[in-house]
C-alpha positions in Angstrom: -28.2 24.1 61.1 -29.3 23.4 57.7 -26.3 25.6 56.1 -24.3 23.1 58.5 -25.4 19.9 56.8 -25.0 21.2 53.4 -21.3 21.7 53.8 -20.7 18.4 55.4 -22.0 16.7 52.3 -19.4 15.3 49.8 -19.7 15.7 46.1 -18.3 12.9 43.5 -19.1 10.1 41.4 -20.8 7.2 42.8 -19.6 3.7 42.0 -22.6 2.9 39.5 -21.9 6.2 37.4 -18.2 5.3 37.3 -19.3 1.7 36.2 -21.6 3.1 33.6 -19.1 5.0 31.9 -16.5 2.4 31.7 -19.2 0.3 30.4 -19.9 2.6 27.7 -16.3 3.2 26.8 -15.9 -0.5 26.3 -18.8 -0.9 24.2 -17.6 2.2 21.9 -13.8 0.4 21.7 -15.4 -3.0 20.8 -17.3 -1.2 17.9 -14.5 1.1 16.6 -11.0 -0.6 17.0 -11.9 -3.6 14.6 -12.9 -1.3 11.8 -9.5 0.9 12.2 -7.0 -2.0 12.9 -7.3 -3.0 9.4 -6.9 0.3 7.5 -3.2 0.6 7.5 -2.3 -2.6 5.5 -5.5 -2.2 3.2 -3.9 1.3 2.3 -0.5 -0.4 2.1 -2.0 -2.6 -0.7 -4.1 0.4 -2.3 -0.9 2.1 -2.4 1.0 -0.7 -4.4 -1.9 -0.6 -6.8 -1.3 2.9 -7.6 2.5 2.2 -7.7 1.7 -0.6 -10.2 -0.3 1.4 -12.3 2.2 4.3 -12.3 4.7 1.9 -13.4 2.6 0.3 -16.4 2.4 3.9 -17.4 6.2 4.4 -17.5 6.4 1.1 -19.2 4.0 2.1 -22.0 5.8 5.6 -22.5 8.7 3.4 -22.9 7.4 1.2 -25.6 5.9 4.6 -27.3 9.7 6.1 -27.2 11.6 2.8 -28.6 8.7 0.6 -30.0 9.1 -2.0 -27.5 8.9 -2.8 -23.8 11.8 -3.2 -22.0 13.5 -6.9 -21.9 15.5 -8.8 -19.5 18.4 -8.2 -21.4 18.0 -4.7 -21.2 17.5 -4.7 -17.3 13.9 -4.9 -17.3 12.4 -2.2 -15.0 16.1 -1.0 -14.5 15.7 0.2 -18.2 13.1 2.8 -17.0 16.0 4.3 -14.8 19.1 3.8 -16.6 19.5 4.0 -20.4 20.0 0.6 -21.8 22.4 0.3 -25.1 19.7 -0.4 -27.3 17.3 2.4 -26.2 16.8 4.7 -29.5 14.7 7.4 -27.7 15.3 7.2 -24.1 13.9 10.1 -21.7 17.0 12.0 -20.4 15.6 12.0 -17.0 14.2 8.5 -17.2 10.6 6.9 -16.9 10.7 6.7 -13.0 11.9 9.0 -10.3 13.2 8.0 -7.0 15.1 4.8 -8.1 13.9 1.2 -9.0 10.0 1.0 -8.2 9.4 -0.5 -4.8 5.9 -1.6 -3.4 4.8 -0.4 0.0 6.5 -3.0 2.1 9.9 -2.0 0.4 9.9 -4.9 -1.6 11.1 -4.9 -5.7 7.9 -4.7 -7.7 8.2 -8.0 -10.2 8.3 -7.3 -14.4 8.2 -10.4 -16.3 8.2 -10.2 -20.3 6.2 -11.6 -22.2 3.3 -11.7 -19.7 1.4 -15.3 -19.0 -2.2 -15.4 -20.8 -1.3 -13.5 -23.7 -0.7 -10.2 -21.8 2.3 -8.1 -23.3 3.9 -8.1 -19.9 3.2 -8.8 -15.9 3.7 -6.6 -13.4 3.1 -7.5 -9.7 4.3 -7.5 -6.0 4.5 -10.3 -3.8 2.4 -8.6 -1.1 3.0 -8.0 2.6 5.1 -11.2 3.1 7.6 -10.5 -0.1 7.0 -14.2 -1.2 5.0 -15.4 -4.1 1.3 -16.6 -3.4 -0.1 -15.9 0.0 -3.9 -14.8 1.3 -5.0 -11.8 2.4 -2.3 -9.0 2.9 0.5 -11.6 1.8 -1.4 -12.3 -1.5 0.4 -11.3 -4.6 -0.8 -7.9 -6.2 -1.1 -7.8 -10.0 -1.2 -4.8 -12.2 -4.4 -5.3 -14.2 -5.1 -3.1 -17.5 
């Protein structure tokens, strides 16, 4: 008789056990998701800062070769890719590989010579929105030596 009763007993999770698991998953999601969501945009900002630093290095190399930074008459940053007529010692392969430098949002890097506040040049990105100004991820990102 004892064997017959054991066979009719059903196995599975109770409603309480399922509810506990759902609550635990909800708490974990509430803790983890906010930390992960902003990482993509922060990575783009960091990548843009690295790109600006690389372009600044290319500008410095151009200056070493030609005794001046590229002017707007020479095409600005385009002088790093295509040889301007005034360049004396331009590197045959150029200074920047892959075409005109872009930020992480595929917007052109901005270059102004002479720079503001006594800097030799200003090099910056308009940020995620591609417009001047903004806050957070939309804020302009400047190269600072």
